[in-house]
C-alpha positions in Angstrom: 14.2 -5.3 6.0 15.0 -1.6 6.3 12.5 1.0 5.4 12.8 2.3 1.8 13.0 5.8 0.9 13.4 6.3 -3.2 15.9 9.0 -4.0 13.7 10.8 -6.3 11.1 11.5 -3.9 11.4 13.9 -1.1 8.7 15.9 -0.4 8.3 17.9 2.9 7.7 16.1 6.2 4.4 16.2 7.5 3.1 14.4 10.7 -0.5 13.3 11.8 -3.3 11.6 10.4 -2.1 8.4 9.6 -5.7 6.9 8.7 -5.1 8.2 5.3 -2.5 5.5 4.8 -5.2 3.0 5.2 -7.4 4.6 2.8 -5.0 4.4 0.0 -4.4 0.9 0.7 -8.4 0.3 0.5 -8.5 2.2 -2.6 -5.8 0.4 -4.4 -7.3 -3.0 -3.1 -10.7 -2.0 -4.4 -9.0 -1.5 -7.7 -6.4 -4.2 -7.2 -6.8 -6.3 -10.5 -4.3 -5.7 -12.8 -1.0 -7.2 -14.2 -1.1 -10.8 -15.1 -0.7 -9.8 -18.8 2.6 -8.3 -17.9 4.0 -11.7 -16.4 2.3 -13.5 -19.5 4.5 -11.3 -21.8 7.6 -12.2 -20.2 7.2 -15.9 -20.9 10.1 -17.3 -23.0 9.3 -17.8 -26.7 7.9 -21.2 -28.0 10.5 -23.4 -29.3 10.0 -24.5 -32.7 9.8 -28.2 -33.6 13.4 -30.3 -34.6 13.8 -30.8 -38.1 15.8 -33.8 -39.2 19.3 -32.9 -40.5 22.2 -34.9 -42.3 24.7 -36.4 -39.8 27.8 -34.1 -39.5 31.1 -35.2 -37.9 31.0 -34.1 -34.3 32.6 -31.0 -33.6 33.8 -29.5 -30.2 30.9 -27.3 -28.3 31.4 -24.8 -25.3 29.2 -25.6 -22.3 26.0 -23.6 -22.5 26.1 -20.2 -20.4 23.8 -20.4 -17.2 20.3 -18.9 -18.1 19.2 -16.0 -15.7 16.3 -17.5 -13.5 12.9 -16.4 -14.4 10.9 -14.7 -11.9 8.5 -16.8 -10.1 4.7 -16.5 -11.1 2.7 -14.0 -9.0 0.7 -15.7 -6.2 -2.6 -13.2 -7.2 -2.6 -13.0 -10.6 -5.3 -11.0 -12.1 -6.7 -10.8 -15.7 -5.7 -8.5 -18.4 -8.2 -5.6 -19.0 -10.4 -6.2 -22.1 -9.8 -4.1 -25.1 -6.8 -2.0 -26.2 -5.4 -0.1 -23.8 -3.7 3.7 -24.4 0.0 3.6 -23.9 1.3 4.7 -20.6 4.0 7.5 -19.9 6.8 6.7 -18.6 6.8 6.7 -14.5 8.6 9.8 -14.1 6.3 11.5 -16.8 3.0 10.2 -15.4 2.0 12.6 -12.8 -0.5 14.6 -15.3 -1.9 11.3 -16.4 -2.5 9.7 -13.1 -3.8 12.9 -11.5 -6.4 13.3 -14.5 -7.4 9.5 -14.2 -8.0 9.9 -10.2 -9.9 13.2 -10.7 -12.2 11.4 -13.3 -12.9 8.7 -10.6 -12.8 10.4 -7.4 -13.8 13.9 -8.2 -11.6 17.1 -8.2 -12.9 18.3 -4.6 -11.8 14.7 -3.0 -8.5 14.7 -5.0 -7.6 18.0 -3.8 -8.6 17.3 -0.1 -7.0 13.9 0.1 -4.4 13.1 -2.7 -0.7 14.4 -3.2 -0.4 13.9 -6.8 3.2 14.7 -7.3 5.2 11.2 -7.4 1.8 9.5 -6.6 2.6 6.1 -7.9 6.1 5.9 -6.0 4.2 7.4 -2.7 1.7 4.6 -2.8 4.3 1.9 -3.3 6.6 3.0 -0.8 3.6 3.8 1.8 1.8 0.4 1.2 5.2 -1.6 1.5 5.9 0.5 4.6 2.6 -0.3 6.5 3.6 -3.6 7.5 6.9 -2.3 8.9 7.9 -0.4 11.9 7.4 3.0 10.2 5.5 4.6 7.4 7.3 8.3 7.2 4.8 10.8 6.2 7.2 12.4 3.8 6.4 9.2 1.8 2.5 10.0 1.7 0.6 9.9 -1.2 -2.2 11.8 0.9 -2.6 14.8 2.8 -2.9 14.0 6.8 -6.3 14.7 8.4 -6.9 17.9 10.3 -7.2 18.0 13.9 -4.7 16.4 16.3 -4.4 12.9 18.3 -6.6 13.4 21.8 -6.4 11.6 24.9 -8.2 11.5 28.2 -7.3 10.8 31.9 -9.2 8.1 33.5 -8.0 6.5 36.8 -4.7 8.4 37.0 -3.9 6.9 33.4 -4.0 8.6 30.0 -6.2 7.0 27.3 -7.2 7.5 23.7 -10.0 9.7 23.9 -13.2 8.6 23.0 -13.9 11.8 20.6 -10.6 10.5 18.9 -12.4 8.2 16.7 -14.3 11.0 15.2 -11.2 12.3 13.3 -11.7 8.9 11.1 -15.0 9.4 10.2 -14.3 11.3 7.1 -12.0 8.4 6.1 -14.2 5.8 7.1 -16.7 7.3 4.5 -14.2 7.8 1.9 -13.0 4.2 2.0 -16.8 2.9 2.1 -17.4 5.1 -0.9 -14.9 4.3 -3.4 -16.5 3.3 -6.7 -15.0 -0.3 -7.1 -15.9 -1.2 -10.7 -14.6 2.1 -11.9 -11.5 1.8 -9.3 -10.8 -1.9 -11.0 -10.7 -0.5 -14.4 -8.1 2.2 -13.5 -6.1 0.3 -11.6 -5.9 -2.7 -14.1 -4.7 0.4 -16.9 -2.3 1.9 -14.3 -0.9 -1.1 -13.1 2.5 -1.3 -14.9 3.6 1.9 -13.4 2.9 0.6 -9.8 4.9 -2.4 -10.9 7.8 -0.5 -12.4 8.0 1.7 -9.0 7.7 -1.5 -6.9 11.0 -3.1 -8.7 12.8 0.5 -8.6 12.0 0.3 -4.7 14.2 -2.7 -4.5 12.2 -5.7 -5.3 13.0 -7.0 -9.2 11.1 -10.1 -9.9 8.5 -9.2 -7.2 4.9 -8.3 -7.7 3.3 -5.4 -6.3 -0.3 -6.9 -6.4 1.3 -9.7 -4.4 2.5 -7.4 -1.7 -1.0 -5.3 -1.6 -2.5 -8.4 -0.9 -0.2 -9.4 1.7 -0.4 -5.9 3.5 -4.0 -6.4 3.6 -3.8 -9.7 5.2 -1.5 -7.8 7.8 -4.2 -5.0 8.4 -6.9 -7.5 8.8 -4.8 -9.4 11.6 -4.6 -6.4 13.6 -5.8 -6.6 17.1 -9.5 -5.5 18.4 -8.5 -4.1 21.8 -11.7 -4.1 24.2 -12.3 -1.1 26.2 -9.9 2.1 26.5 -6.4 2.0 25.3 -3.8 3.3 27.4 -0.9 5.6 26.3 1.8 7.5 27.6 3.7 10.5 26.4 7.6 10.0 25.7 9.5 12.5 27.5 12.2 14.1 25.3 14.9 16.0 27.5 16.1 19.3 26.0 16.3 23.3 26.3 14.0 23.7 23.4 10.2 22.5 24.1 8.4 20.6 21.6 5.7 22.5 19.7 3.9 19.3 18.9 4.1 17.2 22.2 1.2 15.0 21.2 3.0 13.1 18.1 5.2 11.4 20.9 2.5 9.2 22.6 3.2 5.6 22.6 0.8 2.6 23.8 1.4 1.5 27.3 0.6 -2.2 26.4 4.1 -3.4 24.8 2.4 -5.9 22.5 0.5 -2.7 21.1 3.6 -0.9 20.8 5.2 -3.6 19.1 2.6 -3.4 16.2 3.3 -2.1 12.5 2.6 1.3 11.7 -0.6 -0.1 9.8 -1.8 -2.1 12.5 -1.4 1.0 15.0 -3.4 3.1 12.5 -6.1 0.2 12.7 -6.3 0.3 16.8 -5.9 4.2 16.8 -9.2 4.5 14.5 -11.4 3.2 17.4 -13.1 -0.1 17.7 -15.9 0.4 15.6 -13.8 1.9 12.6 -11.5 -0.6 13.0 -14.2 -3.3 12.2 -15.8 -1.2 9.7 -12.4 -0.8 7.9 -11.8 -4.6 8.0 -15.3 -5.4 6.4 -14.1 -3.2 3.5 -10.9 -5.1 3.2 -12.4 -8.5 3.7 -14.6 -7.8 0.8 -11.8 -6.0 -1.4 -9.6 -9.5 -0.6 -12.2 -11.7 -1.7 -12.0 -9.9 -4.9 -8.5 -9.4 -5.9 -6.7 -12.3 -4.1 -6.2 -15.9 -5.5 -4.5 -17.5 -2.8 -6.9 -17.9 0.6 -6.4 -16.0 3.7 -4.5 -17.7 6.4 -7.1 -19.0 9.3 -6.4 -17.4 12.5 
């Protein structure tokens, strides 16, 4: 399926720091309780019991019109938040309320450092969906890229991901592990209808964003864990104008690693220890948000 790019969302293109994309999945997954109530409200109304009527002469009738097929029930339904919930703004007008809610959850400093609030809901939905695909374009990210750049080292005549590269992910891992889960659960439950609307706008009517989120978590949990240094090589681009950022063109030498999705490449690039820490968080999150058991490897 092609990568999605909502027309309403065209922020400036940025590069680097792909681990923050996974941070958003972790944040949302940690909060991933939400919208069983929406599906319940879409159920057809009950049909009243038939009342016996006097017999009448038969009349010609038209065949009934075909009824539209109801959406399938979500695989991972979650419970409606307790108590009355405040009305949500329309998706196009939601930035202010979403930004305020995130600031209350994470603090103004972390929100300012990590998140892009404009179009946040649409950014999240597009990025989560793209993480399991070949590319997750930086212009769609709901987060700012990390500082620093991808680092390599030479050994035995080949280039490898440098040991120090994993340090670039320390702040991300700490952020993911430090999300206040219970408060995030309540927030995501309240805001979920906005994410559902954005997901349907993206091209998935009748599908459920929470199901896609669980599927992406499973996909990230299945990322390989290379033992030892990971070899990379710089892709050469011919042209008269030299590249100002050549390090963004590194690819994995191993064709199986290079064929991974955008999200799984991020997991590998974070380094083995960070990848395992992230998977530990993801495993705990999945146990809380998913109704369908994880597939056994």
